[in-house]
C-alpha positions in Angstrom: 25.2 121.2 124.0 27.2 118.6 125.9 26.5 116.0 123.2 27.5 118.4 120.4 30.8 119.2 122.2 31.4 115.5 122.7 30.8 114.8 119.0 33.1 117.6 118.0 35.8 116.3 120.4 35.5 112.8 118.9 35.8 114.1 115.3 38.8 116.3 116.2 40.5 113.3 117.8 39.8 111.0 114.8 41.1 113.6 112.4 44.3 114.1 114.4 44.8 110.4 114.7 44.4 110.0 110.9 46.8 112.8 110.2 49.4 111.2 112.5 49.0 107.9 110.7 49.4 109.6 107.3 52.6 111.3 108.5 54.0 108.0 109.8 53.3 106.4 106.4 54.8 109.4 104.5 57.9 109.3 106.7 58.4 105.6 106.0 57.9 106.1 102.2 60.1 109.2 102.0 62.8 107.5 104.1 63.3 104.0 102.7 66.4 103.6 104.9 64.1 102.9 107.9 63.4 99.4 106.4 66.9 99.2 104.9 68.6 99.5 108.2 67.8 95.9 109.0 69.6 94.8 105.9 72.6 97.1 106.6 73.1 95.7 110.0 74.1 92.4 108.3 77.2 94.1 107.0 80.1 95.3 109.3 82.9 97.4 108.0 86.0 98.4 109.9 89.6 99.1 109.2 92.7 101.1 109.8 95.1 103.2 107.7 98.6 103.8 108.9 101.2 106.3 107.8 104.8 105.8 109.0 107.8 108.1 108.4 111.4 107.5 109.5 114.3 109.8 108.9 118.0 109.8 109.9 120.7 112.3 109.0 124.5 112.1 109.6 127.2 114.5 108.6 130.8 114.2 109.8 129.6 111.9 112.6 132.8 110.3 114.0 131.1 107.2 115.2 129.6 106.6 111.7 126.1 106.3 110.3 124.2 106.5 107.0 121.5 109.1 106.3 118.2 107.4 105.4 114.6 108.2 104.5 111.8 105.7 104.8 108.0 106.1 104.2 105.4 103.4 104.7 101.7 103.4 104.0 99.3 100.5 104.9 95.6 99.6 104.8 93.9 96.8 106.7 90.1 96.7 106.1 87.5 94.1 106.9 84.0 93.6 105.4 81.9 91.0 107.2 78.4 89.8 106.4 76.2 87.5 108.6 72.5 86.8 108.3 69.8 84.9 110.2 70.0 81.9 107.8 73.5 81.0 108.9 75.5 82.5 105.9 78.8 84.2 106.9 81.0 86.1 104.4 84.3 87.5 105.8 86.6 89.6 103.6 89.9 91.2 104.4 92.0 93.6 102.2 95.6 94.2 103.1 97.9 96.7 101.3 101.3 97.8 102.5 103.7 99.8 100.4 106.9 101.7 101.3 110.2 103.0 100.0 113.5 103.8 101.5 116.6 105.8 100.5 120.1 105.4 101.8 122.8 108.0 101.3 125.2 107.0 98.6 122.7 104.8 96.8 121.6 105.6 93.2 118.1 104.4 93.7 115.1 104.4 96.0 114.5 100.9 97.2 111.4 99.1 98.5 110.7 99.0 102.2 107.5 97.0 101.7 105.2 96.1 98.8 102.2 93.8 99.3 98.6 93.4 98.2 96.5 90.6 99.7 92.7 89.8 99.5 91.2 87.1 101.7 87.6 86.0 101.3 85.7 83.2 103.1 82.1 82.3 102.4 80.5 79.8 104.8 77.2 78.2 105.8 76.5 77.3 109.4 76.4 73.5 110.1 76.3 73.6 113.9 77.2 75.9 116.8 80.9 75.9 116.0 81.5 74.9 112.4 80.5 76.1 109.0 80.9 74.6 105.5 83.3 77.0 103.7 84.7 78.1 100.4 87.7 80.4 100.5 89.7 82.6 98.1 93.2 84.1 98.6 95.0 86.5 96.2 98.4 88.0 96.6 100.6 90.1 94.5 102.6 93.4 94.6 102.0 96.9 93.3 105.4 98.2 92.2 108.2 96.6 90.1 110.8 94.6 92.0 114.5 94.8 91.2 117.7 93.0 91.9 120.5 95.5 92.7 124.1 94.8 91.8 127.4 96.6 91.0 128.9 96.7 87.6 132.3 98.3 87.2 131.8 100.2 90.4 128.4 101.5 89.5 125.1 100.5 91.1 122.7 99.0 88.7 119.3 97.2 88.8 117.5 94.5 87.0 113.7 94.1 87.0 112.6 90.7 88.3 108.9 91.2 89.1 106.0 93.5 88.8 102.2 93.7 89.5 100.5 90.4 88.8 103.9 88.8 88.1 104.0 86.9 90.3 100.4 86.6 91.3 99.4 83.8 93.7 95.8 82.6 93.8 94.6 79.9 96.3 91.1 78.6 96.7 89.5 75.6 98.4 86.6 73.9 100.1 86.3 72.8 103.7 85.2 73.8 107.1 85.3 77.2 108.9 85.3 78.0 112.6 85.0 81.5 114.0 85.2 82.7 117.6 83.9 86.3 117.3 86.6 88.8 116.4 89.3 87.0 118.3 90.0 83.8 116.3 89.1 81.8 113.2 90.3 78.6 111.6 89.7 77.3 108.1 90.5 73.7 107.2 90.4 72.8 103.5 91.3 69.2 102.5 90.7 70.2 98.9 92.7 73.3 97.9 94.1 74.5 94.5 96.9 77.0 94.1 98.3 78.8 91.1 101.4 80.9 90.6 101.2 83.2 87.6 104.0 85.2 86.0 104.5 87.2 82.8 106.1 85.2 79.9 108.6 88.0 79.4 110.4 86.7 82.5 110.4 83.0 81.5 110.9 83.0 77.7 114.7 83.5 78.0 115.3 81.3 81.0 118.0 78.6 80.6 117.0 75.0 80.8 116.5 73.8 84.4 116.0 77.2 85.9 112.6 78.5 87.1 111.1 81.9 87.8 109.1 81.7 91.0 108.6 78.0 90.3 107.4 78.5 86.7 109.4 76.6 84.0 111.0 78.3 81.0 108.5 79.5 78.4 105.5 78.9 80.7 103.3 81.4 82.5 101.9 79.4 85.5 102.2 76.4 87.8 99.1 74.8 89.2 99.0 72.5 92.2 96.3 70.6 94.2 96.6 70.0 97.9 95.2 70.9 101.3 95.5 74.0 103.5 95.1 75.0 107.1 94.8 78.7 107.8 93.8 80.8 110.8 93.9 83.9 112.8 94.0 84.6 116.6 94.2 87.9 118.5 95.3 88.4 122.1 95.9 91.2 124.5 99.5 91.2 125.8 98.9 94.0 128.2 96.9 97.2 128.4 96.9 99.0 124.9 99.1 96.3 123.4 97.6 93.6 121.2 99.1 90.8 119.1 97.5 89.5 115.9 98.7 86.2 114.4 97.8 84.9 111.0 99.1 81.6 109.7 98.7 79.3 106.6 100.0 75.8 105.9 99.8 74.2 102.4 100.5 70.6 101.3 100.8 69.8 97.7 99.3 66.4 96.8 100.9 66.3 93.3 104.5 67.3 94.1 106.7 66.9 97.2 103.8 65.9 99.5 106.1 65.8 102.5 107.1 69.4 101.9 104.8 71.9 103.7 104.7 75.5 102.7 104.5 77.7 105.8 103.5 81.3 106.3 103.2 83.1 109.6 102.5 86.8 110.1 102.6 88.4 113.6 101.6 92.0 114.2 102.1 93.6 117.6 100.3 96.9 118.0 100.8 99.5 120.7 98.0 102.2 120.9 99.5 105.3 122.4 96.3 107.3 122.0 93.5 107.7 119.5 95.8 108.9 116.7 99.3 107.8 117.6 100.3 104.1 117.4 103.3 101.9 117.1 103.5 98.5 115.4 106.0 95.6 114.9 105.4 93.2 112.0 107.3 89.9 111.7 106.4 87.9 108.6 108.0 84.5 108.0 107.4 82.4 104.9 108.8 79.3 103.3 107.7 78.3 99.9 110.2 76.5 97.7 108.2 77.2 94.6 109.0 80.8 95.0 112.5 80.6 96.5 114.3 77.7 98.2 115.1 79.8 101.3 113.4 81.1 104.3 111.8 84.5 103.7 111.8 87.1 106.5 110.1 90.5 106.6 110.3 92.7 109.6 108.9 96.2 110.0 108.7 98.6 112.9 107.3 102.0 113.0 105.6 104.8 114.9 102.9 106.5 113.0 99.6 108.1 112.6 96.5 105.8 112.5 93.0 106.6 111.1 90.3 104.3 112.2 87.1 103.9 110.1 
């Protein structure tokens, strides 16, 4: 009797063990994400969306003032890939668009308009440096206008639109990344193109250019070198500063002239939803305009982290 009970116990245990193995196999088959999770961990996705609204109203105010209305919307998203073979692919999408209205004006005017895509693909060489290939694309979303007065009336003339101008820069070099806090890309071989619609250049007078593009042409291509980078620092609790820079030297034309771009973003995080930011963007590129360009934005708005 004892032997019979022992045999039955062994059979029951074997059956239960087999059923448990079958369930484990079925679970893995029915849920392929179990194996896919390892692949998904190679990708990291994060970003923030900001909404900013500013309004001022004046009526019979003896010290003076103009009523205004400003709305800003911005996206800043990162998609990063890294695997065990040393491949790193970092991507950033920036979009900022805004409009403002001043009392007495006939038109809404831009407060901001910018689309930028940055992508760096690199292969690890040693602990610090990677071989790299990078791509940068910049344009705007809405038409741009020059405002002027004619016989006492405010009028506007369209001078730009989406993809006109469009600036594309790509190159080969070396890439260094220090986690999420800093990166530098050195490209001794970098090409850049500025593209515009022919409708803006076909009627240009001789000697005049549209964003550096000659009359009747649609683009200007240059070959040079670039140095670009990013670093982030904590100024104090809940206040961070992000700096992005780019230097470009043209081998073919005005080699002593360096195109410079620096973008600083100071962020104050009040709580999980409310934040404030100050953006200072300085650029000098005499192909676009032979003057220093300055863009400054300050706002208090609602942030959505993803």
